[in-house]
C-alpha positions, 0 to 999 in steps of 0.5 A, spaced: 298 497 864 300 503 860 306 504 865 308 497 864 308 498 856 312 504 856 317 501 861 317 495 856 318 499 850 324 503 853 328 497 855 327 494 848 329 501 845 335 500 850 337 493 847 336 495 840 341 501 841 346 496 844 345 491 838 346 497 833 352 499 837 355 492 837 354 492 830 357 498 829 363 497 833 364 490 829 365 494 823 369 500 826 374 496 830 378 492 826 385 488 828 389 487 822 396 483 822 402 488 821 410 488 820 415 493 820 421 491 816 428 494 816 431 495 809 435 489 810 429 485 811 429 485 819 423 485 823 422 491 827 420 489 834 417 493 840 412 497 837 407 501 840 401 505 838 405 511 837 409 508 832 403 508 827 399 513 823 393 511 819 388 515 815 381 512 811 378 517 806 383 522 808 380 522 816 385 520 821 384 513 824 386 512 831 391 506 833 388 503 839 393 497 841 399 493 838 400 486 840 406 481 838 403 475 835 406 468 834 401 464 836 400 457 833 396 458 826 394 454 820 398 455 814 397 452 807 402 451 802 399 451 795 403 448 789 402 450 782 404 443 778 402 445 771 406 444 765 409 451 765 412 450 772 414 442 771 417 443 764 423 446 766 427 441 771 431 446 774 426 451 775 421 446 778 427 444 783 428 451 785 421 451 787 421 445 791 427 447 794 424 454 797 418 450 799 422 445 803 426 451 806 419 454 808 417 448 811 423 447 815 422 453 818 415 453 821 414 453 828 412 446 830 406 448 834 403 451 827 399 446 823 401 446 815 397 443 809 399 442 802 395 443 796 397 441 789 394 443 783 394 444 775 387 444 771 384 442 778 386 440 785 390 434 785 393 432 792 391 435 798 394 434 805 390 437 811 393 441 816 398 437 820 404 437 825 406 431 821 412 434 818 415 428 815 409 426 811 409 433 808 417 433 807 416 426 803 410 429 799 415 434 797 420 429 795 415 426 791 413 432 787 421 434 786 421 427 781 415 430 777 416 431 770 413 435 764 405 432 764 405 429 757 397 430 757 396 437 753 390 439 758 395 438 764 399 443 761 394 448 763 393 452 769 386 453 773 390 458 778 384 462 780 379 456 781 384 452 785 386 458 790 379 460 791 377 453 793 383 453 798 381 460 801 373 458 801 372 451 803 377 446 802 380 447 809 376 451 815 381 457 815 380 462 820 382 470 820 390 471 819 391 464 817 396 464 810 396 461 804 403 460 801 403 460 793 408 457 789 406 459 782 408 463 775 402 466 776 399 464 769 392 462 768 388 459 762 383 454 764 379 457 770 372 458 770 372 463 775 375 470 775 381 473 779 376 478 782 372 472 785 378 470 788 380 477 791 373 477 794 374 471 797 380 473 800 378 479 803 371 476 806 375 470 809 381 475 811 386 470 809 393 472 808 397 470 801 404 469 800 407 468 793 413 465 791 414 466 783 420 465 778 420 469 771 422 465 765 421 471 760 429 471 760 430 464 758 427 459 753 424 465 748 418 469 748 412 469 752 407 463 752 399 464 751 399 462 759 403 469 760 397 473 758 395 474 766 402 477 769 404 475 776 402 483 778 395 480 780 398 476 785 402 481 788 396 486 788 393 480 792 398 479 797 399 487 798 391 487 799 391 481 804 397 483 808 402 478 805 408 478 801 410 476 794 417 474 792 419 474 785 426 472 782 428 471 775 433 467 771 439 471 768 440 471 760 443 464 760 437 461 764 441 461 771 437 462 777 440 466 783 443 461 788 440 460 795 447 460 798 454 462 796 460 458 796 461 458 803 454 456 805 452 462 807 445 464 805 445 469 799 441 475 798 435 472 795 435 467 801 435 472 806 429 475 802 426 469 803 427 468 810 424 475 811 418 473 808 418 466 811 418 469 818 412 474 816 407 468 815 407 466 823 410 472 826 407 479 826 403 484 830 396 485 831 394 492 830 387 494 833 384 501 829 378 505 830 375 507 823 371 513 823 365 511 819 362 504 816 362 502 809 359 497 805 364 496 799 371 494 800 376 500 801 383 502 801 386 505 807 393 508 809 398 505 814 405 508 816 410 508 821 411 514 826 416 516 830 422 511 828 429 513 827 431 508 822 430 510 815 427 506 809 422 502 813 417 497 809 411 496 812 407 490 811 399 490 812 392 489 809 392 495 804 384 493 803 379 493 808 373 488 807 366 492 808 360 491 813 353 490 811 348 495 814 344 493 819 338 494 815 341 490 809 342 484 814 335 485 817 332 484 809 337 478 808 333 474 813 326 476 811 
C-alpha cells in the first residue's frame, strides 16, 4: 500500500511539474507581429531569426522563428463622427476618402467591420465580406454635417475604443482596429489607461489616421486637452502604426494624388500603413523571465544591408499571472 501511495505521489508531482512548465512556457514564449520597412515605406521580406536581436530587462532574448503571415483576419474601421470631426467639410471628406481607400485595398478573405461613434457608439456593422454594404455606409457618412445638438459635438473616444476592443466583437490576437479620429476626448467616463490595459490584454493592434487642425481655424478648442500622442503611443505599444497629417496655413490638406494621378507622398505613406494591417511577420521569441505587469522590451534589426530601416512591433508585452495567483483566484 505504501509503495502504491509513493508511486501515486511521484506521478502527481510529475504532472504538476508539467503543468507549471506549460504555464511558464506560455509566459516565456511569445509570438508577436513584426514588420520591417525601408526608408521609402516598402516592407522588407525574406527575414530570418538572424535578422533580429532583442533584449528584455537588459538581457538577451532568443529569436526562435520568423514566419510571414497574410492569413485572413478581422479588421474593424472605427470612425469618430463627433462635431470636431464633421464640422469642417473638407476635413471630414478627407477622412472618408482615406477610409474608402483603405477598404478598397483589404484582401477579400478578411472580414471588415465598421463602428461610428461620438458621445456613444452610433452605428455598428459586424465584420463582413460585404464590401458593397460597407462602401454604401461610407458614402452615407460622407454626407454627414456638423451635429446641431451641442452634446453631439462631444467625444467619448476612450469609452468607444474600449468597448470595441473588449466586447463589441469577438476579436482575436493580432486583429486590428483602424481608428479615424483627431484624438480628442471630452466626455468619456473611463480613462485612457483602461483602454491601454484592454488593448494589451486582447493583443489587438491599433492603427490611427488623424488630421491636425491647429494650423487652420484658430486656436485650440477645449477638446484638444488630450493630444493625439496618446494614440501614437497606443499604436506603438500594440504593434500598429499611426499616420498624422496637417493643414497648411491656408487650410489646405495634402493631396492624395498629383496632377497626373500618381499617388502622392502622403498616399504612399498610407499605402504602407494599410499593408501592415493585414501583412506582417510572426516572430516567436523566448523571454528570460516571467513578469506580472506589462513591460517594455527592445527589438532591433540585425545583419541587414539597407540603412534607415524602421521596425514596427508591439513595444509593450502584457504580463503573466503567476500560478499562485491563478490558484488563489479560483478559490
